[in-house]
C-alpha positions, 0 to 999 in steps of 0.5 A, spaced: 698 131 397 702 132 403 699 138 407 703 143 412 702 138 418 705 132 414 699 128 413 698 125 406 691 126 403 688 125 396 689 131 392 683 133 386 688 131 381 689 124 384 681 122 383 683 116 379 688 114 384 690 114 391 698 115 389 701 121 392 705 125 386 705 132 390 708 130 397 710 137 401 711 141 394 713 148 397 709 147 404 714 143 408 713 143 415 717 148 419 720 143 424 727 143 427 730 137 429 733 136 436 739 140 438 737 144 432 741 139 427 740 140 420 740 133 418 737 127 421 742 121 419 739 114 420 743 108 419 739 102 418 743 095 419 739 089 416 739 083 419 736 077 415 741 072 416 737 065 418 731 068 415 732 067 408 728 062 405 731 055 406 729 048 405 734 046 410 730 050 415 723 047 413 721 053 407 718 051 401 724 053 397 731 056 397 733 063 397 735 066 390 738 073 392 745 073 394 752 073 391 752 066 388 750 065 381 747 058 381 740 057 384 739 050 387 732 047 387 730 040 390 735 040 395 739 044 401 743 049 398 749 049 403 753 054 398 747 059 399 746 058 407 754 059 408 754 066 404 748 068 409 752 065 415 758 070 414 753 076 416 753 074 423 760 070 424 764 076 421 760 081 418 756 084 424 763 084 428 766 089 423 759 093 423 758 094 430 766 096 431 765 101 426 758 104 429 762 104 436 768 108 433 763 114 432 758 113 437 753 112 432 746 109 435 743 105 429 736 102 427 737 094 426 732 092 421 731 085 423 727 079 421 724 075 427 727 068 425 734 071 424 734 074 431 732 067 434 738 064 430 743 069 433 740 072 439 747 074 442 746 079 436 740 082 439 743 083 446 749 086 443 745 091 439 741 093 445 747 094 449 750 098 444 744 103 444 741 101 438 733 100 436 731 094 433 725 094 428 721 089 425 723 086 418 718 081 418 719 074 421 722 071 415 725 075 409 720 075 404 715 079 401 708 080 403 705 083 397 701 077 396 699 075 403 692 074 405 690 078 411 690 072 416 697 070 414 700 077 414 697 078 421 700 072 423 707 074 420 707 080 424 705 077 430 711 072 430 716 077 428 714 082 434 714 076 439 721 074 436 724 081 437 721 082 444 724 075 446 731 076 443 731 084 444 727 085 450 722 089 448 717 089 442 719 093 435 715 100 434 717 100 427 716 095 421 719 095 414 717 089 409 722 086 404 721 089 398 713 090 397 708 090 402 701 088 401 695 093 400 693 091 407 700 091 411 700 099 413 693 098 416 694 091 419 700 095 423 696 100 425 690 095 427 696 091 431 697 097 435 704 097 437 707 100 431 709 108 431 712 108 424 713 104 418 718 104 412 714 101 406 716 107 402 721 110 398 718 117 396 721 122 400 727 125 404 722 127 410 717 123 414 710 124 413 703 122 416 698 118 414 691 117 416 690 110 418 684 106 422 683 112 426 690 114 428 696 118 425 701 114 423 708 116 421 712 113 415 719 114 414 721 113 407 727 108 406 732 109 400 735 103 396 741 108 393 745 110 399 745 102 400 750 097 400 745 092 396 748 096 390 754 091 391 749 086 388 746 085 381 750 090 377 748 095 382 754 100 380 758 099 387 765 095 386 770 098 391 769 101 398 770 108 395 764 107 391 759 106 397 763 112 401 763 117 395 756 116 393 753 116 400 758 122 401 755 126 395 748 125 398 750 127 405 753 133 402 747 135 398 742 134 404 746 137 409 746 143 405 739 143 404 738 142 411 740 149 412 733 152 410 728 146 411 729 139 415 732 133 411 733 126 413 738 121 410 737 113 410 743 109 409 742 101 408 747 096 410 747 089 410 751 084 415 753 080 409 755 085 404 758 091 407 761 087 413 766 084 408 773 086 409 774 089 402 767 094 403 767 096 410 772 101 409 767 105 405 762 105 411 768 107 416 770 113 411 762 115 410 761 115 418 768 119 419 765 124 414 758 125 417 761 125 424 766 131 422 760 136 421 756 140 426 749 139 426 748 132 424 743 128 428 745 120 428 738 118 430 734 111 431 728 111 427 724 111 433 727 117 435 726 121 428 718 119 428 717 121 435 721 128 433 716 129 427 710 128 431 713 132 436 714 138 431 707 137 429 704 138 436 701 131 436 700 128 443 706 123 445 705 116 441 703 110 446 702 103 444 696 100 444 696 092 442 690 089 440 689 082 443 686 076 440 687 077 432 695 078 432 697 071 436 704 068 433 
């Protein structure tokens, strides 16, 4: 279970599993967000375009997760490629403008290869004050990767982001399932303050990993524009806005008594469509109108959590040799 210091440790009832079903329970750490904010609101912009699997880019197959309904095998899927290209060409400018209009600092969850395809996007994001964290090199699951392959994938992502954004990422989020080694490899790498490979809480927590205290910032699939896809329930822009506003209002109310964090997930090719962007604009206007809301980069949330627990300031200490791109 997670103790009052925010660190996850096995509880006696979990003797047959390392899964933590308890969390904080009634022992939430007495932490205050900067400025006395009631809610840390994290806007995450997923940048995957160009990192999806594509025979045209030398991958083993074409991507099958997008808005079109036909999967093409054995040859390039020009339809799929075009769907993804929409994100950088038309979606990003709309999302960028919405964030700028409300002075929001966000976190770009970027695949390394995506930024190599659109380096100007990384430059614009950094100029706007956004953080760039790693979403892998390719947009792919790590669940079945062997250690050597995964170590190289981490290194390639770090290298690509450092080259395009001007600094290496300190956060990581694997597409869907990480491997059983991912978190350990991130800590062993030495350059990662936090990861988002969890969906189990509305608060950060710590895990003891490889001799270090590592921050986990849970992510969310419900307050996420991916619900416009695969019968996820969102059809109109107002569906996204209404659901996110309902979640915001509940967490904001709870934040009067204990710290709360909210993650909102965006994708360039999803919310960036003209019929959907209004949902993001409506949600941001609603949240920005409330006092005590901290629009925060995820690295800032991780640092604030460590500070609130009295831990020393985190510093990167990258390992040399085992993590070569």
